[in-house]
FIMAR-937033 format. One record per residue (C-alpha): residue number from 1; x, y, z. Coordinates in nm, 2 decimals, padded with zeros to 4 digits. Example, Ala and Ser with C-alpha at 12.3 -4.5 7.8 and 13.67 -1.06 7.14 Angstrom:
2
R:1:01.23:-00.45:00.78
R:2:01.37:-00.11:00.71
***
This chain:
572
R:1:00.01:00.01:00.00
R:2:00.14:00.35:-00.09
R:3:00.21:00.56:00.20
R:4:00.19:00.92:00.26
R:5:00.47:01.19:00.32
R:6:00.48:01.33:00.67
R:7:00.23:01.57:00.76
R:8:00.45:01.85:00.78
R:9:00.60:01.77:00.44
R:10:00.28:01.74:00.28
R:11:00.17:02.10:00.43
R:12:00.50:02.22:00.24
R:13:00.41:02.06:-00.06
R:14:00.06:02.17:-00.05
R:15:00.18:02.57:00.02
R:16:00.46:02.53:-00.25
R:17:00.17:02.41:-00.48
R:18:00.01:02.73:-00.49
R:19:00.31:02.91:-00.61
R:20:00.48:02.65:-00.81
R:21:00.17:02.49:-01.01
R:22:00.22:02.17:-01.19
R:23:00.57:02.11:-01.19
R:24:00.61:02.12:-00.83
R:25:00.33:01.86:-00.82
R:26:00.50:01.61:-01.07
R:27:00.79:01.66:-00.88
R:28:00.63:01.59:-00.53
R:29:00.46:01.27:-00.71
R:30:00.79:01.17:-00.82
R:31:00.98:01.19:-00.49
R:32:00.66:01.04:-00.31
R:33:00.68:00.73:-00.54
R:34:00.95:00.66:-00.29
R:35:00.66:00.59:-00.04
R:36:00.79:00.80:00.25
R:37:00.62:00.82:00.58
R:38:00.76:00.92:00.91
R:39:00.89:00.57:01.00
R:40:00.91:00.32:00.74
R:41:00.90:00.35:00.34
R:42:00.70:00.04:00.17
R:43:00.91:-00.03:-00.17
R:44:00.74:00.07:-00.49
R:45:00.84:-00.28:-00.64
R:46:01.08:-00.57:-00.51
R:47:01.37:-00.37:-00.66
R:48:01.33:-00.10:-00.37
R:49:01.47:-00.15:-00.02
R:50:01.25:-00.06:00.26
R:51:01.37:00.25:00.41
R:52:01.32:00.40:00.77
R:53:01.41:00.70:00.91
R:54:01.59:00.86:01.24
R:55:01.31:00.94:01.45
R:56:01.52:01.19:01.66
R:57:01.64:01.35:01.32
R:58:01.27:01.35:01.17
R:59:01.18:01.55:01.51
R:60:01.44:01.80:01.47
R:61:01.36:01.86:01.08
R:62:00.99:01.90:01.18
R:63:01.06:02.16:01.46
R:64:01.31:02.33:01.22
R:65:01.08:02.35:00.93
R:66:00.77:02.48:01.17
R:67:01.02:02.76:01.29
R:68:01.16:02.85:00.94
R:69:00.77:02.85:00.82
R:70:00.69:03.07:01.04
R:71:00.97:03.29:01.01
R:72:00.90:03.31:00.64
R:73:00.56:03.42:00.71
R:74:00.65:03.69:00.94
R:75:00.92:03.82:00.69
R:76:00.62:03.82:00.42
R:77:00.41:04.05:00.70
R:78:00.67:04.30:00.76
R:79:00.91:04.32:00.48
R:80:01.07:04.10:00.21
R:81:01.24:03.75:00.27
R:82:01.63:03.75:00.25
R:83:01.70:03.51:-00.07
R:84:02.07:03.36:00.01
R:85:02.11:03.18:-00.32
R:86:02.27:03.30:-00.62
R:87:01.98:03.18:-00.85
R:88:01.77:03.43:-00.67
R:89:02.01:03.72:-00.63
R:90:01.87:03.96:-00.93
R:91:01.72:04.28:-00.81
R:92:01.42:04.15:-01.01
R:93:01.32:03.89:-00.72
R:94:01.38:04.13:-00.44
R:95:01.15:04.39:-00.57
R:96:00.87:04.12:-00.67
R:97:00.71:04.02:-00.38
R:98:00.53:03.68:-00.52
R:99:00.85:03.58:-00.69
R:100:01.06:03.64:-00.34
R:101:00.78:03.42:-00.17
R:102:00.82:03.15:-00.42
R:103:01.18:03.15:-00.41
R:104:01.20:03.17:00.00
R:105:00.94:02.87:-00.01
R:106:01.13:02.65:-00.26
R:107:01.44:02.71:-00.07
R:108:01.25:02.62:00.28
R:109:01.12:02.29:00.13
R:110:01.46:02.21:-00.05
R:111:01.62:02.25:00.27
R:112:01.35:02.02:00.46
R:113:01.37:01.74:00.18
R:114:01.77:01.74:00.21
R:115:01.74:01.66:00.54
R:116:01.48:01.44:00.55
R:117:01.70:01.22:00.26
R:118:01.99:01.28:00.51
R:119:01.77:01.14:00.80
R:120:01.73:00.78:00.59
R:121:01.87:00.48:00.80
R:122:02.02:00.29:00.55
R:123:02.39:00.17:00.41
R:124:02.62:00.45:00.27
R:125:02.53:00.38:-00.11
R:126:02.13:00.37:-00.07
R:127:02.16:00.66:00.14
R:128:02.39:00.86:-00.13
R:129:02.13:00.74:-00.40
R:130:01.85:00.89:-00.21
R:131:02.05:01.22:-00.18
R:132:02.15:01.24:-00.52
R:133:01.79:01.19:-00.64
R:134:01.66:01.45:-00.43
R:135:01.96:01.69:-00.54
R:136:01.85:01.63:-00.89
R:137:01.46:01.67:-00.79
R:138:01.53:02.02:-00.64
R:139:01.78:02.12:-00.93
R:140:01.51:02.07:-01.17
R:141:01.23:02.21:-01.00
R:142:01.34:02.53:-00.89
R:143:01.14:02.85:-00.99
R:144:01.41:02.99:-01.16
R:145:01.42:02.69:-01.41
R:146:01.03:02.80:-01.57
R:147:00.93:03.16:-01.74
R:148:00.64:03.17:-01.54
R:149:00.82:03.20:-01.22
R:150:01.16:03.36:-01.31
R:151:01.13:03.72:-01.20
R:152:01.48:03.81:-01.38
R:153:01.37:03.65:-01.73
R:154:01.03:03.82:-01.72
R:155:01.17:04.15:-01.65
R:156:01.44:04.13:-01.92
R:157:01.15:03.98:-02.18
R:158:00.95:04.33:-02.09
R:159:01.25:04.54:-02.13
R:160:01.39:04.37:-02.48
R:161:00.99:04.35:-02.59
R:162:00.99:03.99:-02.62
R:163:01.31:04.00:-02.81
R:164:01.50:03.77:-02.52
R:165:01.22:03.50:-02.56
R:166:01.26:03.50:-02.94
R:167:01.64:03.45:-02.91
R:168:01.57:03.19:-02.65
R:169:01.42:03.00:-02.86
R:170:01.65:03.04:-03.12
R:171:01.93:02.93:-02.86
R:172:01.71:02.62:-02.80
R:173:01.65:02.50:-03.13
R:174:02.05:02.55:-03.19
R:175:02.12:02.35:-02.89
R:176:01.88:02.09:-03.01
R:177:02.07:02.03:-03.34
R:178:02.43:02.02:-03.19
R:179:02.29:01.75:-02.92
R:180:02.40:01.95:-02.63
R:181:02.35:02.25:-02.42
R:182:02.58:02.54:-02.49
R:183:02.79:02.63:-02.20
R:184:02.99:02.90:-02.39
R:185:02.98:03.07:-02.73
R:186:03.14:02.73:-02.92
R:187:03.20:02.96:-03.23
R:188:03.47:03.19:-03.11
R:189:03.69:02.84:-03.07
R:190:03.88:02.63:-03.34
R:191:04.10:02.38:-03.22
R:192:04.46:02.45:-03.38
R:193:04.34:02.82:-03.43
R:194:04.29:02.97:-03.08
R:195:04.32:02.65:-02.88
R:196:04.60:02.35:-02.87
R:197:04.81:02.59:-03.09
R:198:05.15:02.50:-02.92
R:199:05.41:02.43:-03.21
R:200:05.46:02.05:-03.28
R:201:05.42:01.74:-03.52
R:202:05.25:01.40:-03.53
R:203:05.54:01.18:-03.54
R:204:05.36:00.79:-03.49
R:205:04.97:00.72:-03.52
R:206:04.79:00.41:-03.51
R:207:04.44:00.37:-03.49
R:208:04.39:00.45:-03.13
R:209:04.63:00.74:-03.12
R:210:04.85:01.00:-03.24
R:211:05.17:01.07:-03.07
R:212:05.30:01.46:-03.08
R:213:05.65:01.59:-03.04
R:214:05.64:01.96:-02.94
R:215:05.90:02.21:-03.06
R:216:06.15:02.30:-02.77
R:217:06.13:02.65:-02.64
R:218:06.47:02.62:-02.47
R:219:06.82:02.58:-02.63
R:220:06.88:02.25:-02.39
R:221:06.66:02.00:-02.28
R:222:06.66:01.75:-02.04
R:223:06.79:01.41:-02.16
R:224:06.50:01.25:-02.02
R:225:06.18:01.31:-02.21
R:226:05.81:01.38:-02.06
R:227:05.52:01.19:-02.19
R:228:05.20:01.30:-02.11
R:229:04.91:01.04:-02.11
R:230:04.57:01.23:-02.10
R:231:04.24:01.10:-02.02
R:232:04.09:00.90:-02.35
R:233:03.72:01.02:-02.21
R:234:03.83:01.37:-02.32
R:235:04.05:01.51:-02.60
R:236:04.42:01.62:-02.48
R:237:04.41:02.02:-02.55
R:238:04.29:02.04:-02.18
R:239:04.67:02.05:-02.12
R:240:04.73:02.30:-02.43
R:241:04.41:02.53:-02.41
R:242:04.57:02.86:-02.48
R:243:04.95:02.96:-02.44
R:244:04.90:03.13:-02.10
R:245:04.69:02.84:-01.94
R:246:04.90:02.54:-02.15
R:247:05.08:02.28:-01.92
R:248:05.24:02.15:-02.23
R:249:05.39:02.50:-02.32
R:250:05.46:02.57:-01.96
R:251:05.67:02.23:-01.95
R:252:05.86:02.30:-02.29
R:253:05.94:02.64:-02.11
R:254:06.09:02.45:-01.82
R:255:06.33:02.25:-02.08
R:256:06.14:01.94:-02.09
R:257:06.12:01.78:-02.41
R:258:05.77:01.70:-02.44
R:259:05.53:01.41:-02.61
R:260:05.16:01.39:-02.56
R:261:04.93:01.11:-02.65
R:262:04.62:01.24:-02.89
R:263:04.36:00.99:-02.86
R:264:04.13:00.89:-03.16
R:265:03.77:00.97:-03.09
R:266:03.62:00.61:-03.18
R:267:03.40:00.52:-03.41
R:268:03.21:00.20:-03.53
R:269:03.55:00.07:-03.67
R:270:03.70:00.05:-03.26
R:271:03.40:-00.05:-03.11
R:272:03.57:-00.38:-03.02
R:273:03.85:-00.25:-02.84
R:274:03.95:-00.32:-02.50
R:275:04.11:-00.20:-02.20
R:276:04.42:-00.42:-02.28
R:277:04.41:-00.29:-02.65
R:278:04.47:00.06:-02.50
R:279:04.75:-00.03:-02.24
R:280:04.96:-00.25:-02.50
R:281:04.87:-00.06:-02.83
R:282:04.84:00.28:-02.70
R:283:05.03:00.35:-02.34
R:284:05.31:00.10:-02.39
R:285:05.35:00.19:-02.75
R:286:05.40:00.56:-02.67
R:287:05.65:00.51:-02.41
R:288:05.86:00.28:-02.65
R:289:05.81:00.52:-02.93
R:290:05.93:00.82:-02.70
R:291:06.21:00.60:-02.59
R:292:06.33:00.53:-02.95
R:293:06.30:00.88:-03.08
R:294:06.49:01.03:-02.78
R:295:06.73:00.77:-02.75
R:296:06.69:00.74:-02.38
R:297:06.69:00.45:-02.16
R:298:06.40:00.56:-01.97
R:299:06.16:00.86:-01.96
R:300:05.92:01.05:-01.75
R:301:05.57:00.99:-01.76
R:302:05.24:01.19:-01.65
R:303:04.90:01.06:-01.64
R:304:04.58:01.27:-01.61
R:305:04.27:01.11:-01.45
R:306:04.19:00.82:-01.63
R:307:04.50:00.85:-01.83
R:308:04.68:00.81:-01.48
R:309:04.50:00.47:-01.41
R:310:04.62:00.36:-01.76
R:311:04.95:00.46:-01.70
R:312:05.00:00.31:-01.39
R:313:04.83:-00.04:-01.51
R:314:05.09:00.00:-01.81
R:315:05.35:00.06:-01.60
R:316:05.28:-00.27:-01.39
R:317:05.21:-00.48:-01.69
R:318:05.58:-00.37:-01.79
R:319:05.69:-00.46:-01.45
R:320:05.54:-00.79:-01.47
R:321:05.75:-00.84:-01.81
R:322:06.06:-00.73:-01.62
R:323:06.10:-00.41:-01.79
R:324:06.16:-00.06:-01.62
R:325:06.11:00.21:-01.90
R:326:05.99:00.48:-01.70
R:327:06.21:00.65:-01.41
R:328:05.93:00.85:-01.27
R:329:05.57:00.91:-01.26
R:330:05.31:01.21:-01.22
R:331:04.97:01.10:-01.14
R:332:04.71:01.43:-01.17
R:333:04.35:01.36:-01.00
R:334:04.38:01.01:-01.05
R:335:04.22:00.70:-00.92
R:336:04.43:00.38:-00.86
R:337:04.25:00.27:-00.57
R:338:03.89:00.27:-00.61
R:339:03.77:00.28:-00.24
R:340:03.63:00.62:-00.25
R:341:03.49:00.73:-00.60
R:342:03.28:01.00:-00.45
R:343:02.94:01.08:-00.61
R:344:02.99:00.84:-00.93
R:345:02.97:00.55:-00.69
R:346:02.58:00.61:-00.67
R:347:02.58:00.49:-01.05
R:348:02.76:00.15:-00.97
R:349:02.65:-00.16:-00.83
R:350:02.66:-00.54:-01.00
R:351:02.34:-00.51:-01.17
R:352:02.46:-00.16:-01.34
R:353:02.78:-00.32:-01.45
R:354:02.66:-00.64:-01.57
R:355:02.37:-00.44:-01.79
R:356:02.65:-00.24:-01.96
R:357:02.83:-00.58:-02.03
R:358:02.58:-00.71:-02.17
R:359:02.49:-00.41:-02.41
R:360:02.85:-00.29:-02.47
R:361:03.09:-00.54:-02.34
R:362:03.12:-00.75:-02.70
R:363:03.12:-00.45:-02.88
R:364:02.98:-00.08:-02.93
R:365:03.02:00.24:-02.84
R:366:02.96:00.45:-02.51
R:367:02.84:00.78:-02.63
R:368:03.03:01.09:-02.56
R:369:02.71:01.30:-02.52
R:370:02.61:01.04:-02.25
R:371:02.92:01.04:-02.06
R:372:02.91:01.44:-02.09
R:373:02.57:01.47:-01.95
R:374:02.65:01.23:-01.66
R:375:02.94:01.43:-01.56
R:376:02.72:01.77:-01.58
R:377:02.48:01.64:-01.39
R:378:02.69:01.57:-01.11
R:379:02.69:01.93:-01.04
R:380:02.33:02.05:-01.20
R:381:02.27:02.38:-01.08
R:382:02.64:02.52:-01.23
R:383:02.66:02.28:-01.53
R:384:02.29:02.20:-01.63
R:385:02.00:02.44:-01.52
R:386:02.26:02.76:-01.51
R:387:02.26:02.74:-01.89
R:388:01.91:02.65:-01.93
R:389:01.81:02.97:-01.75
R:390:02.06:03.22:-01.94
R:391:02.02:03.05:-02.27
R:392:01.66:02.97:-02.31
R:393:01.48:03.18:-02.06
R:394:01.69:03.51:-02.10
R:395:01.80:03.45:-02.43
R:396:02.17:03.52:-02.36
R:397:02.48:03.36:-02.52
R:398:02.71:03.24:-02.28
R:399:03.05:03.40:-02.28
R:400:03.37:03.26:-02.43
R:401:03.55:03.03:-02.21
R:402:03.80:02.80:-02.33
R:403:03.78:02.53:-02.07
R:404:03.39:02.48:-02.13
R:405:03.46:02.46:-02.47
R:406:03.68:02.17:-02.42
R:407:03.42:02.02:-02.20
R:408:03.16:02.01:-02.45
R:409:03.38:01.87:-02.74
R:410:03.29:01.53:-02.60
R:411:03.44:01.18:-02.71
R:412:03.30:00.81:-02.77
R:413:03.45:00.52:-02.57
R:414:03.46:00.13:-02.70
R:415:03.21:-00.06:-02.53
R:416:03.47:-00.34:-02.44
R:417:03.71:-00.10:-02.26
R:418:03.42:00.06:-02.08
R:419:03.26:-00.24:-01.94
R:420:03.63:-00.37:-01.82
R:421:03.70:-00.07:-01.66
R:422:03.39:-00.01:-01.49
R:423:03.41:-00.38:-01.34
R:424:03.76:-00.41:-01.24
R:425:03.77:-00.05:-01.09
R:426:03.48:00.12:-00.98
R:427:03.29:-00.21:-00.90
R:428:03.57:-00.45:-00.81
R:429:03.85:-00.23:-00.71
R:430:04.10:-00.49:-00.88
R:431:04.39:-00.31:-00.94
R:432:04.50:-00.28:-00.58
R:433:04.44:-00.64:-00.56
R:434:04.80:-00.82:-00.64
R:435:04.73:-01.06:-00.90
R:436:04.37:-01.01:-00.93
R:437:04.35:-00.80:-01.27
R:438:04.52:-00.95:-01.56
R:439:04.59:-00.70:-01.83
R:440:04.79:-00.81:-02.16
R:441:04.84:-01.17:-02.03
R:442:05.03:-01.03:-01.69
R:443:04.90:-01.02:-01.35
R:444:04.88:-00.67:-01.20
R:445:05.10:-00.59:-00.91
R:446:05.16:-00.23:-00.81
R:447:05.42:-00.34:-00.57
R:448:05.66:-00.38:-00.83
R:449:05.64:-00.02:-00.91
R:450:05.94:00.10:-00.71
R:451:05.98:00.43:-00.91
R:452:05.92:00.78:-00.79
R:453:05.55:00.93:-00.79
R:454:05.44:01.29:-00.80
R:455:05.06:01.24:-00.67
R:456:04.84:01.55:-00.73
R:457:04.48:01.58:-00.60
R:458:04.22:01.86:-00.57
R:459:04.07:01.94:-00.26
R:460:03.68:01.99:-00.40
R:461:03.73:01.74:-00.68
R:462:03.39:01.57:-00.76
R:463:03.50:01.34:-01.00
R:464:03.82:01.19:-00.82
R:465:03.77:01.28:-00.46
R:466:04.10:01.41:-00.25
R:467:04.05:01.09:-00.06
R:468:04.08:00.90:-00.36
R:469:04.38:01.04:-00.54
R:470:04.54:01.06:-00.19
R:471:04.47:00.68:-00.17
R:472:04.75:00.64:-00.42
R:473:05.00:00.70:-00.14
R:474:04.91:00.40:00.02
R:475:04.92:00.13:-00.25
R:476:05.22:00.27:-00.43
R:477:05.54:00.16:-00.27
R:478:05.80:00.41:-00.44
R:479:05.92:00.76:-00.30
R:480:05.62:00.97:-00.32
R:481:05.55:01.35:-00.31
R:482:05.18:01.43:-00.28
R:483:05.03:01.77:-00.30
R:484:04.68:01.92:-00.27
R:485:04.57:02.20:-00.45
R:486:04.26:02.40:-00.42
R:487:03.94:02.39:-00.65
R:488:03.80:02.10:-00.87
R:489:03.89:01.81:-01.11
R:490:04.01:02.03:-01.40
R:491:04.05:02.40:-01.25
R:492:04.26:02.27:-00.97
R:493:04.49:02.12:-01.26
R:494:04.49:02.38:-01.52
R:495:04.62:02.66:-01.25
R:496:04.93:02.85:-01.42
R:497:05.19:03.02:-01.20
R:498:05.15:03.37:-01.38
R:499:04.80:03.40:-01.26
R:500:04.90:03.33:-00.92
R:501:04.55:03.21:-00.81
R:502:04.43:02.97:-00.58
R:503:04.68:02.77:-00.33
R:504:04.84:02.41:-00.26
R:505:04.95:02.23:00.00
R:506:05.24:02.03:00.10
R:507:05.35:01.82:00.40
R:508:05.67:01.91:00.56
R:509:05.74:01.52:00.61
R:510:05.71:01.25:00.36
R:511:05.50:01.05:00.60
R:512:05.18:00.95:00.46
R:513:04.91:00.86:00.72
R:514:04.63:00.64:00.60
R:515:04.38:00.92:00.65
R:516:04.43:01.19:00.43
R:517:04.28:01.43:00.68
R:518:04.59:01.36:00.90
R:519:04.80:01.45:00.63
R:520:04.60:01.75:00.60
R:521:04.65:01.85:00.94
R:522:05.04:01.85:00.90
R:523:05.05:02.02:00.56
R:524:05.14:02.38:00.47
R:525:04.98:02.61:00.27
R:526:05.19:02.75:-00.03
R:527:05.00:03.06:-00.24
R:528:04.98:03.02:-00.61
R:529:05.00:02.72:-00.84
R:530:05.14:02.36:-00.76
R:531:05.30:02.36:-01.12
R:532:05.62:02.53:-00.98
R:533:05.66:02.26:-00.70
R:534:05.61:02.01:-00.97
R:535:05.85:02.15:-01.25
R:536:06.12:02.13:-00.97
R:537:06.07:01.78:-00.87
R:538:06.05:01.68:-01.22
R:539:06.35:01.83:-01.30
R:540:06.54:01.59:-01.02
R:541:06.42:01.29:-01.26
R:542:06.50:01.45:-01.58
R:543:06.85:01.40:-01.61
R:544:07.13:01.61:-01.74
R:545:07.07:01.89:-02.03
R:546:07.17:01.82:-02.38
R:547:07.11:02.05:-02.68
R:548:06.74:02.04:-02.80
R:549:06.66:01.84:-03.12
R:550:06.65:02.05:-03.44
R:551:06.38:01.83:-03.60
R:552:06.07:01.63:-03.54
R:553:06.08:01.25:-03.47
R:554:06.39:01.02:-03.59
R:555:06.46:00.72:-03.84
R:556:06.17:00.55:-03.92
R:557:05.94:00.81:-03.69
R:558:05.90:01.12:-03.93
R:559:05.67:01.41:-03.89
R:560:05.34:01.32:-04.03
R:561:05.15:01.64:-04.02
R:562:05.16:01.97:-03.77
R:563:05.01:01.96:-03.41
R:564:04.73:01.93:-03.29
R:565:04.67:01.68:-03.56
R:566:04.38:01.48:-03.72
R:567:04.25:01.25:-03.44
R:568:04.15:01.56:-03.24
R:569:03.94:01.72:-03.49
R:570:03.70:01.45:-03.49
R:571:03.37:01.50:-03.32
R:572:03.18:01.24:-03.11
***
C-alpha cells in the first residue's frame, strides 16, 4: 500500500503547490513514489529496499521546518524575505513579492527534503543514492527554471519587448541541433587556431592514438623526455588550451622535451577495442616510441585522470615483464585505488555493470554525449540549469571560455574498454589487489612499481575526491610526493603560475598516514600554483641537459602532420 509523506512535508508541498503549479506537483509525485512516511517506506517494487528514518532527526527536522515557516510568514508580513541563493540574487527577485515568496518557499522545502534524505537509516550507498535523487529533483524544480516564475527572465522579456524570448527559442533550437546545451559561445573557438596551438608535429599514429612531439622552447632540454597521457574520455588539449594556461607549453618552457598522446575519437571501426588494446597498443606503445625517438634508456611520464589509471596499469604490465622504461611518474587527479570514488559511486553496482557488459561488452560505443551529460549532472545547478536559464529563458549567449569549449567537445569510448573499466575499477577495485587484474596477459601487481611518484589531488574534486587521489600514496611503494591543490577536477589542475591564483598544500614530512585528513592537518599552505613545485620535482628526475633537437622524430618516425593533428578534430 502506498503511504503518505510526513504531515509537515505534505503541508509544505501544499503551500508550495499554489506558487509552483504543475511542475511542483509532478515533482512531489515523483518523490512520493519512494513511499516515505515518518518511520518507514514501503518499496514501490521488489527492487526498492525498505527504508526507515531516524526518529530524532525527523523530530528536529519538523521543529526546524515549523520555525522556518513561521519566520518566512513573519518576513512576508513585515518585509521581504532574504534570498541567500545566487539563483535568486537579482534585483528583480527582491522587488517582486510573489517571486520572492515563491523562491523563499522553494528554499525552505528544499532544505527540508534534503534533511529528510539525510535522515534515512540505510547503508552508505543507498543513502547517497537517495540524496543524489533529491538533489536532482530540487535542482530541476527550482522556480528560476520556469519563465512563469523567473522574475529576472520576465523583466528582461519586458525590457527587450519579447526579443529575449525569441532569442531563447533560437538558442534552444540551435542546441537541439548540436545535441547539447551550450556552455560557451563555441563559434569563437577552433582547435589548432586559438586552442591547442603549441607548435609541434605528429610523429607516430595507429588506430588508437597519435603521438605529438612538441618543438622545444629552450636551447637545451633535459635528456630524459616527458610523455603526457591525458584521459581518453576527453581530448588532450585540456593540457594545451591557450598559451597562458597550457601545461604543455609550461613544461616546454622548463626545458622538458615533451610528447603527448592524442587519442582518436572512436567510431564503429573501434567499437571492439578493449582495455588491453589501450594499454598495449597505446600507452606501452607510446612509451617505446618516445624511447626510440629520444634515444633515452628511460623516460618520465604523466597521467591525468583516467590517463593516470592507464599509465599505472601499463607500468605494472611492464614490471611484470621485467621492464622499467619509466624513471618517474606523475599522477594528476587519478584513481588507482577505487575505494572512494565520490559521487560516481551512486551509479555503480553489480546490476548496472552487468547491464553495461551485456549492452557493450562485446562491442559498441559508449556515446560521448552520454558521458558528458552524466558528468554535468553531478553539478546540476552549475553545469545544467544555469545554462538552461541563461540560454533559453533570458536569450543570452554564454561568454567565451576555453575550458567549457573543451568540456563540450565530447569523445566516445569503445564498449569493451568501458565495460572492463567499470567492473575492474569502480565495482571490484581489482588494480590494488595483487594478481587479481590480468591485463595484456600479465597479473597486475602495483608493489613492483618502485619508481618515484608525484601525486596531485584537488581539494574540491567531485570526480576524483581528494581521498581517492590520496589513496595512491597507500598502494604505491616508491618514493612519493603528494600535493593537494585548491578547486576542482579541472580548474585545480589547469592553474598556471602567472595567474597567481589559488593555493596548494605540501606536508613538511614524507610520511603518509592512512587518513588524508591527518596528512592535511600537517600540510602547509603555499599560495599560487602547484606547477612550480612539480617542475622542480620533475627536473630532479630528468637527467642532465643536452642540446635541443632541431627536427621532429627520428629514423622511421618522421613528422606526419603539424600538431594538433587530425585525431583531435574528429567529433563524437
